[in-house]
N, C-alpha and C positions, 0 to 999 in steps of 0.2 A: 394171318396177321402181315404187315407191311413193316419193315423196320422205319420207315416215315410216320408209321402212326403206332407205336409202341404202347402196348400192355403187360405190366408184370402178371397180371392174372391170367391172361391169353399164353405167356410163353410158359409157364408153369402148367397148364392145361396141355401145350403141346409137348412138353417135356413129359410129363405124365404118361401120355400115350405112346409117346416113343419108346421109355422104358417098357412098358407092359409089353411089345413086342420085339424087344431087344435080343432076346435070346436066342428066338426064331430067327431074327435078323441076323445075327453074328452068324448062325451056324449054317447060312445060306451060301449063294453064290454072288447074287447080286448085289451091286452098290446101293443102287436105290429101291427102297421097299416102300411098302405100304403100311400105314397108320390104320389100326382098328380092324374091325372084321365085315366091314362093309357099312351100307346106310349113310346117312348123312353125315355123321360123325366122323367117315375116312373120308378119301379119295379128294374131292373138290373143296372140302372145308378144312383140310389139314395138309402140312406139308409134307413133302416125301421124308420118310423112316431113313435118315442115312447116320452114320456115327458121328459125322462132322456136325450135322444140325442137331443133333443131341448135345455134344460136347460144345457146340457154340452157345447153347441156350443154358447149359449149367456153369459154363464159366462166366457169363456175363450177369446170371442172377446172384452167382457169388459174389460178383463185384458190386451188385446193387441190394446187398445183404441188408443194409440198414434202411433200404425204403420197404422192406417186406414186413408184415404182420407176423406174430409167433408163430400162427398157422402156418404162414406161406413159408416160412424159416424152417420149421420141423419138417413140411413135405419137400422141401429140398432138400433138405440131409437124408431123407429115405432116398430120394431119386439119385443124390450122388452115391451113396452106398449101395443101392442097385445096380448102377454102373460098374462101380469096383468089383462087385461080386461077379459079374457077367466078365468083366475084364480079365479078372484071376482065374476064372473056370474054365475060358475058353483064347487064351491068351493068343495062339498062334494064328486064330481066327482073327481076333481082333485086331492084332499087331497088321496081318495083310490087309483088313479092310482100312486101316488107317492111310497107309502108303496110297493103295489103288485110288480110294477116293480123291486124295489130295492131288493126285497126278491127273486124274479124270477131269477134275474143276478147272486144274489151270489151262488143262489144253482145250478144253470147253470153251474159254475165252477168247480163242482164235476167230472165230465165227463174228465175234462184237469187233475184232481190230479190221477184219476183212470187210464188216458193213461200212465201218465209219471210213475206211479208206476211200471206198467209193462214194459214200454220202457223208462228209465230215460232220454235219449239221447231228446226225445220231448222237453224237456223243454226248451231246446236252439232254437227250429224251431217252437213251436207253441204256445209261450207266448201272442203275439201280441194282440189275439182277448181278452185273459184272462184279461191282462191288460185295455183294454178298458171297458170290464165289470166292472171291480173292479173300475174303474176313473169314471166311469156313477153310480155306486151303491153310489159313495161317494158325489156326486154330489145331489142326490137322498137326500140321509140322511140329507146333508146340508140345503137342501132346508125344508125338516121336520121339523129340529130344527125351522127354521125362521120363521115357520108358526104354532109354537107352539103346536107339534105333538110329540106325544110319539115315541120315536125311539128304545125302548127295543129289538122288535123282529129282526129289522134291525140290532143292535150292535151283539145281539147273533150269527147272521149267518155272519156277517162281520169280528168278531173274531176267528171263527172257520176258515174261509179261509184267514186271515192274520198269522194265526198259521201254517198253511199246506203252504202257499208261504214261510215262512220263511225257512221252512223246506228244501226247494229245490232251495232257492236263497241267493247269498248273495248280500251286498253294491254294486252297478256300477255305470256305466254313465248312462246318461239320454237315453232313449232307442226311445225317437219320435224324430221327428224333433227339429232341433235345435231353430227354431222359435218358438217352441210351449214351449221351457223350461221357459221362464220368465211367463208364465201362470201356469205354474205347479212347485211350489217350492218342494223341498225336504219333506219339513213336510208342510201339512199333506201327501203327495204325494210319499212317500218312494217306493213304488210298480214300480213306474214309473223310478227309479234308482238302477236297478239289474242286475245283471248278474248269471246263473247258477251257482251251486256250481260245483266243480271239478268233482264230481262223476257223475253228469249229463251231460258233456260234451262228 
């Protein structure tokens, strides 16, 4: 599912698949895991299993709770409880994944900036994956703060990324599906309300 074509039902489905593999993933070393055990349901049909991808879905589903039917609300509550259980049982592993993924996603945006430096028009056509990376990094940082973790390293990377984003983008309209806008107010999610500067179009 793309954030430009949003479905609450699909978001719940993806969150459920991630929660089902969360314990095994948290205990492992990889930042990017796989959803499911194989076949059509996993790999190409589903996003990678990461802590940030799950937390992003749980956060926005909670923000959109009033749009969920009672059955969906009950399922969301179960997923939130399962995430909290894993966090409490594997806190050290959980915390490590939070910071590692946040920094990894922010550093990964360097490739985008190199590409638009060479071809500015790519800012208009290649930004969606970067907006997703920046959003997940924000959710990870917010979770780190809530967990009482230091965020200095993440803030350093985030500040550098945001400076470069502002160099290439002006304020604009919400770039994701309208259904998601209530879950992502312009502050702090300003990078979802942008358009390329004229020189980049």
